[in-house]
N, CA, C and O atoms as CSV, one atom per row, in Angstrom:
chain,resi,resn,atom,element,x,y,z
A,1,UNK,N,N,117.063,113.308,115.514
A,1,UNK,CA,C,115.963,114.424,115.504
A,1,UNK,C,C,115.725,114.807,116.791
A,1,UNK,O,O,115.524,115.983,117.095
A,2,UNK,N,N,115.732,113.708,117.741
A,2,UNK,CA,C,115.661,114.061,119.277
A,2,UNK,C,C,114.389,113.389,119.577
A,2,UNK,O,O,113.770,112.698,118.768
A,3,UNK,N,N,113.924,113.708,121.168
A,3,UNK,CA,C,112.607,113.164,121.425
A,3,UNK,C,C,111.215,113.553,120.865
A,3,UNK,O,O,110.198,112.865,120.777
A,4,UNK,N,N,111.469,114.980,120.473
A,4,UNK,CA,C,110.016,115.563,120.163
A,4,UNK,C,C,109.928,115.413,118.452
A,4,UNK,O,O,110.867,116.016,117.933
A,5,UNK,N,N,109.174,114.862,117.621
A,5,UNK,CA,C,109.068,114.951,116.564
A,5,UNK,C,C,108.811,116.479,115.881
A,5,UNK,O,O,108.284,117.423,116.470
A,6,UNK,N,N,109.349,116.484,114.399
A,6,UNK,CA,C,109.198,118.218,114.121
A,6,UNK,C,C,107.947,118.352,113.692
A,6,UNK,O,O,107.152,117.438,113.469
A,7,UNK,N,N,107.772,119.520,113.574
A,7,UNK,CA,C,106.598,120.350,112.805
A,7,UNK,C,C,107.466,120.957,111.439
A,7,UNK,O,O,108.522,121.589,111.472
A,8,UNK,N,N,106.778,120.610,110.403
A,8,UNK,CA,C,106.819,121.085,109.155
A,8,UNK,C,C,105.855,122.229,108.867
A,8,UNK,O,O,104.638,122.048,108.848
A,9,UNK,N,N,106.413,123.387,108.649
A,9,UNK,CA,C,105.983,124.537,108.042
A,9,UNK,C,C,106.527,124.521,106.477
A,9,UNK,O,O,107.683,124.477,106.056
A,10,UNK,N,N,105.325,124.572,105.807
A,10,UNK,CA,C,105.112,124.620,104.429
A,10,UNK,C,C,104.605,126.331,103.945
A,10,UNK,O,O,103.426,126.566,103.680
A,11,UNK,N,N,105.449,127.181,103.901
A,11,UNK,CA,C,104.776,128.569,104.181
A,11,UNK,C,C,106.113,129.276,102.842
A,11,UNK,O,O,107.314,129.012,102.800
A,12,UNK,N,N,105.360,130.136,101.975
A,12,UNK,CA,C,106.449,130.752,100.976
A,12,UNK,C,C,106.637,132.071,101.334
A,12,UNK,O,O,107.644,132.597,100.861
A,13,UNK,N,N,106.015,132.663,101.961
A,13,UNK,CA,C,106.178,133.989,102.523
A,13,UNK,C,C,107.130,134.125,103.675
A,13,UNK,O,O,106.866,133.621,104.766
A,14,UNK,N,N,108.462,134.938,103.403
A,14,UNK,CA,C,109.421,134.828,104.415
A,14,UNK,C,C,108.785,135.542,105.612
A,14,UNK,O,O,108.783,135.007,106.721
A,15,UNK,N,N,108.188,136.880,105.369
A,15,UNK,CA,C,107.623,137.385,107.087
A,15,UNK,C,C,106.661,136.235,107.476
A,15,UNK,O,O,106.798,135.761,108.604
A,16,UNK,N,N,105.820,135.796,106.760
A,16,UNK,CA,C,104.998,134.542,107.891
A,16,UNK,C,C,105.805,133.590,108.141
A,16,UNK,O,O,105.270,132.938,109.037
A,17,UNK,N,N,106.943,133.055,107.826
A,17,UNK,CA,C,107.684,132.005,108.064
A,17,UNK,C,C,108.994,132.656,109.410
A,17,UNK,O,O,109.540,131.893,110.206
A,18,UNK,N,N,109.179,133.758,109.370
A,18,UNK,CA,C,109.793,134.562,110.267
A,18,UNK,C,C,108.752,134.524,111.731
A,18,UNK,O,O,109.114,134.183,112.857
A,19,UNK,N,N,107.268,135.020,111.277
A,19,UNK,CA,C,106.684,135.416,112.544
A,19,UNK,C,C,106.463,133.933,113.161
A,19,UNK,O,O,106.527,133.660,114.359
A,20,UNK,N,N,106.213,133.103,112.188
A,20,UNK,CA,C,106.045,131.520,112.912
A,20,UNK,C,C,106.577,131.028,113.972
A,20,UNK,O,O,106.170,130.504,115.009
A,21,UNK,N,N,108.200,131.470,113.218
A,21,UNK,CA,C,109.433,130.987,113.968
A,21,UNK,C,C,109.370,131.627,115.388
A,21,UNK,O,O,109.316,131.060,116.480
A,22,UNK,N,N,109.388,132.767,115.133
A,22,UNK,CA,C,109.471,133.841,116.231
A,22,UNK,C,C,108.278,133.349,117.626
A,22,UNK,O,O,108.533,133.205,118.821
A,23,UNK,N,N,107.133,133.208,116.985
A,23,UNK,CA,C,106.028,132.709,117.767
A,23,UNK,C,C,106.316,131.285,118.460
A,23,UNK,O,O,106.072,131.166,119.661
A,24,UNK,N,N,106.651,130.580,117.981
A,24,UNK,CA,C,106.991,129.175,118.491
A,24,UNK,C,C,108.386,129.399,119.293
A,24,UNK,O,O,108.415,128.849,120.394
A,25,UNK,N,N,109.381,130.018,118.967
A,25,UNK,CA,C,110.584,130.403,119.676
A,25,UNK,C,C,110.444,131.198,121.127
A,25,UNK,O,O,111.330,131.116,121.978
A,26,UNK,N,N,109.272,131.953,121.309
A,26,UNK,CA,C,108.685,132.557,122.456
A,26,UNK,C,C,108.085,131.620,123.172
A,26,UNK,O,O,108.364,131.548,124.369
A,27,UNK,N,N,107.162,130.732,122.606
A,27,UNK,CA,C,106.853,129.729,123.285
A,27,UNK,C,C,107.361,128.652,123.656
A,27,UNK,O,O,106.744,127.779,124.266
A,28,UNK,N,N,108.768,128.592,123.265
A,28,UNK,CA,C,109.732,127.684,123.745
A,28,UNK,C,C,109.369,125.870,123.473
A,28,UNK,O,O,109.406,124.882,124.206
A,29,UNK,N,N,109.042,126.096,122.109
A,29,UNK,CA,C,108.031,124.918,121.470
A,29,UNK,C,C,109.345,123.602,121.547
A,29,UNK,O,O,110.274,123.731,120.749
A,30,UNK,N,N,109.359,122.693,122.270
A,30,UNK,CA,C,110.282,121.759,122.211
A,30,UNK,C,C,110.483,121.035,120.847
A,30,UNK,O,O,111.601,120.716,120.441
A,31,UNK,N,N,109.392,120.808,120.204
A,31,UNK,CA,C,109.589,120.502,118.563
A,31,UNK,C,C,110.397,121.133,117.792
A,31,UNK,O,O,110.289,122.357,117.726
A,32,UNK,N,N,111.432,120.427,116.999
A,32,UNK,CA,C,112.142,121.226,116.086
A,32,UNK,C,C,111.291,121.595,115.061
A,32,UNK,O,O,110.418,120.772,114.788
A,33,UNK,N,N,111.333,123.052,114.154
A,33,UNK,CA,C,110.617,123.508,113.095
A,33,UNK,C,C,111.431,123.178,111.859
A,33,UNK,O,O,112.597,123.561,111.774
A,34,UNK,N,N,110.769,122.387,110.774
A,34,UNK,CA,C,111.567,122.170,109.418
A,34,UNK,C,C,110.527,123.300,108.627
A,34,UNK,O,O,109.338,123.542,108.836
A,35,UNK,N,N,111.503,123.890,107.622
A,35,UNK,CA,C,110.488,124.884,106.842
A,35,UNK,C,C,110.602,124.411,105.422
A,35,UNK,O,O,111.667,124.080,104.901
A,36,UNK,N,N,109.630,124.405,104.933
A,36,UNK,CA,C,109.507,124.071,103.343
A,36,UNK,C,C,109.366,125.353,102.697
A,36,UNK,O,O,108.507,126.002,103.294
A,37,UNK,N,N,109.850,125.973,101.738
A,37,UNK,CA,C,109.487,127.202,101.393
A,37,UNK,C,C,108.727,127.556,100.196
A,37,UNK,O,O,108.775,128.696,99.734
A,38,UNK,N,N,107.918,126.478,99.596
A,38,UNK,CA,C,107.119,126.064,98.763
A,38,UNK,C,C,106.291,124.817,98.675
A,38,UNK,O,O,106.682,124.052,99.557
A,39,UNK,N,N,105.363,124.319,98.019
A,39,UNK,CA,C,104.905,123.065,97.892
A,39,UNK,C,C,105.912,121.957,97.279
A,39,UNK,O,O,105.868,120.795,97.683
A,40,UNK,N,N,106.863,122.398,96.237
A,40,UNK,CA,C,107.708,121.760,96.107
A,40,UNK,C,C,108.931,121.145,97.098
A,40,UNK,O,O,109.442,120.031,96.978
A,41,UNK,N,N,109.168,121.876,97.821
A,41,UNK,CA,C,110.208,121.773,98.701
A,41,UNK,C,C,109.200,120.905,99.803
A,41,UNK,O,O,109.946,120.308,100.579
A,42,UNK,N,N,108.059,120.694,100.058
A,42,UNK,CA,C,107.179,120.052,101.113
A,42,UNK,C,C,107.138,118.588,100.206
A,42,UNK,O,O,107.386,117.473,100.665
A,43,UNK,N,N,106.844,118.836,99.119
A,43,UNK,CA,C,106.890,117.618,98.523
A,43,UNK,C,C,108.241,116.552,98.533
A,43,UNK,O,O,108.146,115.331,98.664
A,44,UNK,N,N,109.306,117.190,98.392
A,44,UNK,CA,C,110.676,116.601,98.538
A,44,UNK,C,C,111.182,115.954,99.965
A,44,UNK,O,O,112.214,115.306,100.143
A,45,UNK,N,N,110.303,116.261,100.815
A,45,UNK,CA,C,110.167,115.756,102.023
A,45,UNK,C,C,109.743,113.953,102.086
A,45,UNK,O,O,110.197,113.058,102.800
A,46,UNK,N,N,108.827,113.937,101.147
A,46,UNK,CA,C,107.956,112.429,100.905
A,46,UNK,C,C,109.166,111.451,100.880
A,46,UNK,O,O,109.207,110.611,101.778
A,47,UNK,N,N,110.181,111.471,99.921
A,47,UNK,CA,C,111.334,110.271,99.712
A,47,UNK,C,C,112.105,110.153,100.986
A,47,UNK,O,O,112.519,109.021,101.236
A,48,UNK,N,N,112.382,111.112,101.849
A,48,UNK,CA,C,112.862,111.176,103.282
A,48,UNK,C,C,112.194,110.387,104.435
A,48,UNK,O,O,112.755,109.678,105.270
A,49,UNK,N,N,110.630,110.714,104.278
A,49,UNK,CA,C,109.935,109.898,105.109
A,49,UNK,C,C,109.755,108.697,105.006
A,49,UNK,O,O,109.583,107.948,105.969
A,50,UNK,N,N,109.768,108.397,103.970
A,50,UNK,CA,C,109.725,106.982,103.204
A,50,UNK,C,C,110.836,106.073,103.768
A,50,UNK,O,O,110.571,104.980,104.270
A,51,UNK,N,N,112.134,106.577,103.667
A,51,UNK,CA,C,113.328,105.911,104.052
A,51,UNK,C,C,113.527,106.127,105.670
A,51,UNK,O,O,114.496,105.683,106.286
A,52,UNK,N,N,112.696,106.711,106.127
A,52,UNK,CA,C,112.642,106.517,107.768
A,52,UNK,C,C,112.953,107.482,108.709
A,52,UNK,O,O,113.192,107.298,109.902
A,53,UNK,N,N,112.926,108.852,107.902
A,53,UNK,CA,C,113.100,109.988,108.823
A,53,UNK,C,C,111.784,110.072,109.651
A,53,UNK,O,O,110.681,109.666,109.284
A,54,UNK,N,N,112.079,110.639,110.770
A,54,UNK,CA,C,110.880,111.008,111.665
A,54,UNK,C,C,109.756,111.594,111.207
A,54,UNK,O,O,109.905,112.703,110.694
A,55,UNK,N,N,108.552,111.091,111.264
A,55,UNK,CA,C,107.200,111.896,110.460
A,55,UNK,C,C,107.052,113.006,111.504
A,55,UNK,O,O,107.314,112.967,112.706
A,56,UNK,N,N,106.531,114.084,110.697
A,56,UNK,CA,C,106.216,115.530,111.585
A,56,UNK,C,C,105.217,115.084,112.495
A,56,UNK,O,O,104.681,113.995,112.294
A,57,UNK,N,N,104.804,115.999,113.761
A,57,UNK,CA,C,104.023,115.644,114.403
A,57,UNK,C,C,102.596,116.386,113.928
A,57,UNK,O,O,101.517,116.089,114.439
A,58,UNK,N,N,102.734,117.302,112.971
A,58,UNK,CA,C,101.726,118.265,112.525
A,58,UNK,C,C,102.589,119.135,111.122
A,58,UNK,O,O,103.782,119.437,111.111
A,59,UNK,N,N,101.737,119.356,110.197
A,59,UNK,CA,C,101.965,119.875,108.821
A,59,UNK,C,C,101.263,121.246,109.230
A,59,UNK,O,O,100.106,121.274,109.650
A,60,UNK,N,N,102.053,122.375,109.073
A,60,UNK,CA,C,101.080,123.667,108.711
A,60,UNK,C,C,101.453,123.895,107.545
A,60,UNK,O,O,102.596,123.875,107.088
A,61,UNK,N,N,99.993,124.227,106.797
A,61,UNK,CA,C,100.422,124.148,105.191
A,61,UNK,C,C,99.845,125.571,104.832
A,61,UNK,O,O,98.729,125.743,105.323
A,62,UNK,N,N,100.364,126.720,104.039
A,62,UNK,CA,C,100.024,127.327,103.448
A,62,UNK,C,C,99.297,127.020,102.127
A,62,UNK,O,O,99.733,126.054,101.501
A,63,UNK,N,N,98.194,127.731,101.578
A,63,UNK,CA,C,97.716,127.504,100.467
A,63,UNK,C,C,98.344,127.651,99.317
A,63,UNK,O,O,98.723,126.783,98.531
A,64,UNK,N,N,98.491,129.588,99.228
A,64,UNK,CA,C,98.684,130.088,97.940
A,64,UNK,C,C,100.199,130.217,97.936
A,64,UNK,O,O,100.892,131.036,98.538
A,65,UNK,N,N,100.653,128.977,96.918
A,65,UNK,CA,C,102.118,129.048,96.995
A,65,UNK,C,C,102.516,128.998,95.642
A,65,UNK,O,O,101.601,128.516,94.974
A,66,UNK,N,N,103.675,129.348,94.838
A,66,UNK,CA,C,104.303,129.081,93.906
A,66,UNK,C,C,104.521,127.598,93.503
A,66,UNK,O,O,104.368,126.621,94.236
A,67,UNK,N,N,104.948,127.611,92.060
A,67,UNK,CA,C,105.332,125.933,91.714
A,67,UNK,C,C,104.047,124.801,92.162
A,67,UNK,O,O,103.388,124.207,91.308
A,68,UNK,N,N,103.900,124.683,93.207
A,68,UNK,CA,C,103.319,123.830,93.861
A,68,UNK,C,C,102.057,124.038,95.048
A,68,UNK,O,O,102.468,124.182,96.199
A,69,UNK,N,N,100.755,124.059,94.867
A,69,UNK,CA,C,99.879,125.044,95.450
A,69,UNK,C,C,99.452,123.972,96.675
A,69,UNK,O,O,99.200,122.796,96.417
A,70,UNK,N,N,99.399,124.531,98.068
A,70,UNK,CA,C,99.167,123.820,99.038
A,70,UNK,C,C,98.085,122.842,98.884
A,70,UNK,O,O,98.279,121.820,99.541
A,71,UNK,N,N,96.739,122.870,98.037
A,71,UNK,CA,C,95.897,121.689,97.810
A,71,UNK,C,C,96.391,120.803,97.191
A,71,UNK,O,O,96.010,119.693,97.563
A,72,UNK,N,N,97.064,120.810,96.422
A,72,UNK,CA,C,97.916,119.924,95.781
A,72,UNK,C,C,98.901,118.939,96.677
A,72,UNK,O,O,99.125,117.739,96.516
A,73,UNK,N,N,99.392,119.812,97.632
A,73,UNK,CA,C,100.534,119.095,98.631
A,73,UNK,C,C,99.616,118.055,99.583
A,73,UNK,O,O,99.884,116.879,99.828
A,74,UNK,N,N,98.401,118.865,100.070
A,74,UNK,CA,C,97.329,118.277,100.638
A,74,UNK,C,C,96.984,116.784,100.348
A,74,UNK,O,O,96.980,115.737,100.996
A,75,UNK,N,N,96.654,117.230,98.886
A,75,UNK,CA,C,95.900,115.967,98.219
A,75,UNK,C,C,97.117,114.683,98.246
A,75,UNK,O,O,96.926,113.494,98.500
A,76,UNK,N,N,98.093,115.204,97.981
A,76,UNK,CA,C,99.212,113.837,97.607
A,76,UNK,C,C,99.332,113.566,99.038
A,76,UNK,O,O,98.953,112.408,99.211
A,77,UNK,N,N,99.706,114.133,100.210
A,77,UNK,CA,C,100.028,113.698,101.534
A,77,UNK,C,C,98.917,112.662,101.854
A,77,UNK,O,O,99.255,111.577,102.325
A,78,UNK,N,N,97.538,112.954,101.609
A,78,UNK,CA,C,96.646,112.533,102.173
A,78,UNK,C,C,95.917,111.069,101.161
A,78,UNK,O,O,94.965,110.327,101.402
A,79,UNK,N,N,96.842,111.132,100.050
A,79,UNK,CA,C,96.781,110.020,99.325
A,79,UNK,C,C,97.994,108.923,99.544
A,79,UNK,O,O,98.119,107.947,98.804
A,80,UNK,N,N,98.695,109.147,100.429
A,80,UNK,CA,C,100.056,108.416,100.607
A,80,UNK,C,C,99.969,107.386,101.467
A,80,UNK,O,O,100.342,107.744,102.584
A,81,UNK,N,N,99.676,106.393,101.429
A,81,UNK,CA,C,99.639,105.394,103.031
A,81,UNK,C,C,100.412,105.704,103.997
A,81,UNK,O,O,99.965,105.974,105.112
A,82,UNK,N,N,101.438,105.710,103.765
A,82,UNK,CA,C,102.405,106.345,104.905
A,82,UNK,C,C,102.270,107.540,105.741
A,82,UNK,O,O,102.581,107.525,106.932
A,83,UNK,N,N,101.793,108.619,105.119
A,83,UNK,CA,C,101.541,109.860,105.539
A,83,UNK,C,C,99.981,110.386,105.254
A,83,UNK,O,O,99.678,111.546,104.975
A,84,UNK,N,N,99.424,109.702,105.337
A,84,UNK,CA,C,97.876,110.219,105.350
A,84,UNK,C,C,97.402,110.440,106.888
A,84,UNK,O,O,96.467,111.185,107.185
A,85,UNK,N,N,98.118,109.744,107.771
A,85,UNK,CA,C,97.569,110.021,109.049
A,85,UNK,C,C,98.385,111.287,109.838
A,85,UNK,O,O,98.003,111.692,110.936
A,86,UNK,N,N,99.547,111.850,109.139
A,86,UNK,CA,C,99.841,113.229,109.727
A,86,UNK,C,C,98.879,114.131,109.663
A,86,UNK,O,O,98.151,114.227,108.675
A,87,UNK,N,N,98.766,114.953,110.801
A,87,UNK,CA,C,97.966,115.585,110.812
A,87,UNK,C,C,98.465,117.085,110.076
A,87,UNK,O,O,99.569,117.615,110.202
A,88,UNK,N,N,97.315,117.573,109.291
A,88,UNK,CA,C,97.773,119.077,108.462
A,88,UNK,C,C,96.553,119.837,108.776
A,88,UNK,O,O,95.365,119.566,108.601
A,89,UNK,N,N,97.304,121.121,109.418
A,89,UNK,CA,C,96.806,122.247,109.505
A,89,UNK,C,C,96.967,123.102,108.237
A,89,UNK,O,O,98.073,123.142,107.699
A,90,UNK,N,N,95.873,123.824,107.699
A,90,UNK,CA,C,95.942,124.635,106.704
A,90,UNK,C,C,95.967,125.952,107.303
A,90,UNK,O,O,94.978,126.307,107.944
A,91,UNK,N,N,97.038,126.785,107.173
A,91,UNK,CA,C,97.113,128.045,108.000
A,91,UNK,C,C,97.489,129.056,106.895
A,91,UNK,O,O,98.607,129.239,106.413
A,92,UNK,N,N,96.472,129.599,106.630
A,92,UNK,CA,C,96.352,130.642,105.080
A,92,UNK,C,C,95.348,131.922,105.657
A,92,UNK,O,O,94.653,132.197,106.635
A,93,UNK,N,N,95.792,132.513,104.303
A,93,UNK,CA,C,95.363,134.035,104.412
A,93,UNK,C,C,93.682,133.940,103.713
A,93,UNK,O,O,92.802,134.765,103.959
A,94,UNK,N,N,93.576,133.131,103.107
A,94,UNK,CA,C,92.265,132.496,102.180
A,94,UNK,C,C,90.902,132.208,103.068
A,94,UNK,O,O,90.891,131.104,103.613
A,95,UNK,N,N,89.791,133.022,103.279
A,95,UNK,CA,C,88.690,132.757,103.788
A,95,UNK,C,C,88.089,131.927,102.811
A,95,UNK,O,O,87.393,131.001,103.229
A,96,UNK,N,N,88.230,132.089,101.528
A,96,UNK,CA,C,87.187,131.498,100.371
A,96,UNK,C,C,86.606,130.258,100.675
A,96,UNK,O,O,87.281,129.233,100.771
A,97,UNK,N,N,85.184,130.300,100.858
A,97,UNK,CA,C,84.501,128.775,100.739
A,97,UNK,C,C,84.865,127.690,100.046
A,97,UNK,O,O,84.686,126.564,100.513
A,98,UNK,N,N,85.431,127.900,98.822
A,98,UNK,CA,C,85.800,126.830,98.220
A,98,UNK,C,C,86.974,126.291,98.768
A,98,UNK,O,O,87.091,125.113,99.106
A,99,UNK,N,N,87.918,127.225,98.864
A,99,UNK,CA,C,89.475,126.526,99.384
A,99,UNK,C,C,89.213,125.497,100.917
A,99,UNK,O,O,89.712,124.400,101.170
A,100,UNK,N,N,88.214,126.362,101.791
A,100,UNK,CA,C,87.538,125.702,102.956
A,100,UNK,C,C,87.179,124.366,102.806
A,100,UNK,O,O,87.688,123.476,103.487
A,101,UNK,N,N,86.139,124.130,101.759
A,101,UNK,CA,C,85.502,123.112,101.306
A,101,UNK,C,C,86.295,122.036,100.582
A,101,UNK,O,O,86.135,120.870,100.942
A,102,UNK,N,N,87.194,122.341,99.527
A,102,UNK,CA,C,88.328,121.337,99.151
A,102,UNK,C,C,89.142,121.055,100.205
A,102,UNK,O,O,89.485,119.876,100.292
A,103,UNK,N,N,89.606,121.923,101.152
A,103,UNK,CA,C,90.651,121.164,101.931
A,103,UNK,C,C,90.039,119.950,102.804
A,103,UNK,O,O,90.467,118.813,103.002
A,104,UNK,N,N,88.878,120.617,103.250
A,104,UNK,CA,C,88.247,119.393,104.179
A,104,UNK,C,C,87.821,118.194,103.288
A,104,UNK,O,O,87.936,117.083,103.806
A,105,UNK,N,N,87.345,118.266,102.019
A,105,UNK,CA,C,87.365,117.164,100.965
A,105,UNK,C,C,88.407,116.683,100.918
A,105,UNK,O,O,88.286,115.504,100.587
A,106,UNK,N,N,89.594,117.009,101.102
A,106,UNK,CA,C,90.881,116.304,100.693
A,106,UNK,C,C,91.469,115.697,102.148
A,106,UNK,O,O,92.494,115.017,102.191
A,107,UNK,N,N,90.730,116.014,103.245
A,107,UNK,CA,C,91.551,115.301,104.558
A,107,UNK,C,C,91.833,116.192,105.433
A,107,UNK,O,O,91.935,115.797,106.594
A,108,UNK,N,N,92.015,117.453,105.180
A,108,UNK,CA,C,92.654,118.308,106.176
A,108,UNK,C,C,92.355,118.051,107.703
A,108,UNK,O,O,91.467,117.233,107.943
A,109,UNK,N,N,92.789,118.463,108.423
A,109,UNK,CA,C,92.392,118.053,110.031
A,109,UNK,C,C,92.024,119.280,110.553
A,109,UNK,O,O,91.230,119.206,111.490
A,110,UNK,N,N,92.391,120.450,110.197
A,110,UNK,CA,C,92.067,121.858,110.675
A,110,UNK,C,C,92.257,122.900,109.684
A,110,UNK,O,O,93.065,122.609,108.802
A,111,UNK,N,N,91.813,123.835,109.625
A,111,UNK,CA,C,91.825,125.140,108.545
A,111,UNK,C,C,91.931,126.347,109.602
A,111,UNK,O,O,91.134,126.344,110.541
A,112,UNK,N,N,92.823,127.316,109.499
A,112,UNK,CA,C,92.982,128.151,110.066
A,112,UNK,C,C,93.302,129.418,109.399
A,112,UNK,O,O,94.330,129.456,108.723
A,113,UNK,N,N,92.465,130.595,109.509
A,113,UNK,CA,C,92.931,131.880,108.927
A,113,UNK,C,C,93.999,132.421,109.623
A,113,UNK,O,O,94.016,132.402,110.853
A,114,UNK,N,N,95.103,133.016,108.806
A,114,UNK,CA,C,96.180,133.581,109.757
A,114,UNK,C,C,95.542,134.743,110.021
A,114,UNK,O,O,94.784,135.319,109.241
A,115,UNK,N,N,96.043,135.344,111.878
A,115,UNK,CA,C,95.447,136.038,111.980
A,115,UNK,C,C,96.676,137.610,111.899
A,115,UNK,O,O,97.890,137.576,111.698
A,116,UNK,N,N,96.081,138.435,112.060
A,116,UNK,CA,C,96.885,139.729,111.894
A,116,UNK,C,C,97.622,140.226,113.044
A,116,UNK,O,O,97.029,140.448,114.100
A,117,UNK,N,N,98.665,140.384,112.938
A,117,UNK,CA,C,99.472,141.029,114.285
A,117,UNK,C,C,100.212,139.756,115.153
A,117,UNK,O,O,99.724,138.660,115.426
A,118,UNK,N,N,101.403,140.230,115.447
A,118,UNK,CA,C,102.287,139.243,116.301
A,118,UNK,C,C,101.577,138.692,117.625
A,118,UNK,O,O,101.858,137.550,117.986
A,119,UNK,N,N,100.615,139.502,118.406
A,119,UNK,CA,C,100.147,138.890,119.300
A,119,UNK,C,C,98.689,138.064,119.082
A,119,UNK,O,O,98.319,137.439,120.075
A,120,UNK,N,N,98.004,138.009,118.140
A,120,UNK,CA,C,97.206,137.359,117.596
A,120,UNK,C,C,97.779,135.999,117.150
A,120,UNK,O,O,97.307,134.902,117.448
A,121,UNK,N,N,98.965,136.255,116.323
A,121,UNK,CA,C,99.666,134.959,116.012
A,121,UNK,C,C,100.068,134.008,117.191
A,121,UNK,O,O,99.810,132.807,117.273
A,122,UNK,N,N,100.837,134.885,118.201
A,122,UNK,CA,C,101.214,133.992,119.714
A,122,UNK,C,C,100.060,133.172,119.919
A,122,UNK,O,O,100.187,131.951,119.828
A,123,UNK,N,N,98.643,133.827,120.259
A,123,UNK,CA,C,97.817,133.154,120.477
A,123,UNK,C,C,97.529,131.827,119.652
A,123,UNK,O,O,97.195,130.860,120.337
A,124,UNK,N,N,97.602,131.663,118.416
A,124,UNK,CA,C,97.466,130.700,117.338
A,124,UNK,C,C,98.717,129.512,117.195
A,124,UNK,O,O,98.544,128.407,116.681
A,125,UNK,N,N,99.662,129.875,117.619
A,125,UNK,CA,C,100.891,129.328,118.011
A,125,UNK,C,C,100.586,128.459,118.914
A,125,UNK,O,O,100.608,127.239,118.748
A,126,UNK,N,N,100.165,129.275,120.322
A,126,UNK,CA,C,100.041,128.754,121.468
A,126,UNK,C,C,98.944,127.291,121.380
A,126,UNK,O,O,99.173,126.255,122.005
A,127,UNK,N,N,97.722,127.508,120.447
A,127,UNK,CA,C,96.724,126.640,120.304
A,127,UNK,C,C,97.417,125.524,119.527
A,127,UNK,O,O,97.383,124.371,119.956
A,128,UNK,N,N,97.969,125.801,118.532
A,128,UNK,CA,C,98.788,124.571,117.483
A,128,UNK,C,C,99.763,123.686,118.623
A,128,UNK,O,O,99.705,122.462,118.506
A,129,UNK,N,N,100.504,124.151,119.535
A,129,UNK,CA,C,101.385,123.552,119.936
A,129,UNK,C,C,100.621,122.696,121.233
A,129,UNK,O,O,100.939,121.557,121.575
A,130,UNK,N,N,99.536,123.533,121.864
A,130,UNK,CA,C,99.048,122.409,122.761
A,130,UNK,C,C,98.342,121.451,122.069
A,130,UNK,O,O,98.725,120.298,122.263
A,131,UNK,N,N,97.567,121.583,121.437
A,131,UNK,CA,C,96.400,120.723,120.826
A,131,UNK,C,C,97.401,119.395,119.893
A,131,UNK,O,O,97.409,118.191,120.150
A,132,UNK,N,N,98.181,120.122,118.778
A,132,UNK,CA,C,98.694,119.078,118.113
A,132,UNK,C,C,100.042,118.614,118.436
A,132,UNK,O,O,100.526,117.749,117.707
A,133,UNK,N,N,100.756,119.089,119.477
A,133,UNK,CA,C,102.116,118.791,119.851
A,133,UNK,C,C,102.094,118.076,121.441
A,133,UNK,O,O,103.057,117.494,121.941
A,134,UNK,N,N,100.771,118.271,122.082
A,134,UNK,CA,C,100.947,118.118,123.430
A,134,UNK,C,C,99.474,117.045,123.803
A,134,UNK,O,O,99.612,115.966,124.379
A,135,UNK,N,N,98.237,117.535,123.394
A,135,UNK,CA,C,97.077,116.919,123.803
A,135,UNK,C,C,97.120,115.628,122.669
A,135,UNK,O,O,97.253,114.452,123.010
A,136,UNK,N,N,97.001,116.019,121.477
A,136,UNK,CA,C,96.511,115.126,120.260
A,136,UNK,C,C,97.724,113.706,120.457
A,136,UNK,O,O,98.916,113.747,120.764
A,137,UNK,N,N,97.000,112.750,120.196
A,137,UNK,CA,C,97.668,111.111,120.419
A,137,UNK,C,C,97.644,110.884,119.160
A,137,UNK,O,O,96.542,110.585,118.700
A,138,UNK,N,N,98.697,110.944,118.312
A,138,UNK,CA,C,99.394,110.366,117.124
A,138,UNK,C,C,98.966,108.881,117.054
A,138,UNK,O,O,98.883,108.247,118.106
A,139,UNK,N,N,98.720,108.358,115.994
A,139,UNK,CA,C,99.184,106.829,115.595
A,139,UNK,C,C,100.551,106.268,115.879
A,139,UNK,O,O,101.579,106.918,115.686
A,140,UNK,N,N,100.532,105.309,116.242
A,140,UNK,CA,C,101.951,104.914,116.044
A,140,UNK,C,C,102.494,104.157,114.788
A,140,UNK,O,O,103.688,103.870,114.708
């Protein structure tokens, strides 16, 4: 996997996946980006991490997804002894107070409402990269 831990993007909207990948590519992000297209695919990573694959530096998690929603993924990750310390950033269109409250109750590290437009998304990508991949100190 290289010197940089991956970022796991959990997003079912192909346009948002493309926007996120393009934003990070434009930023020349060193961390590889892994994509799970829904909550079920995200949970499928758990056995791989348990068997020793490199844990992600951060998980970017959408809430509104088919099959398994983001809050279920968050609840599962934060209740797992090996994975609970992985920073999780909710990146969603939902501004609903109840979603924000429940996400923080479940242990989310940050809650970001998806910006409209590529330039605004570039700003968010820059902040995510700087904070979660450069500044933030992860536990060993």
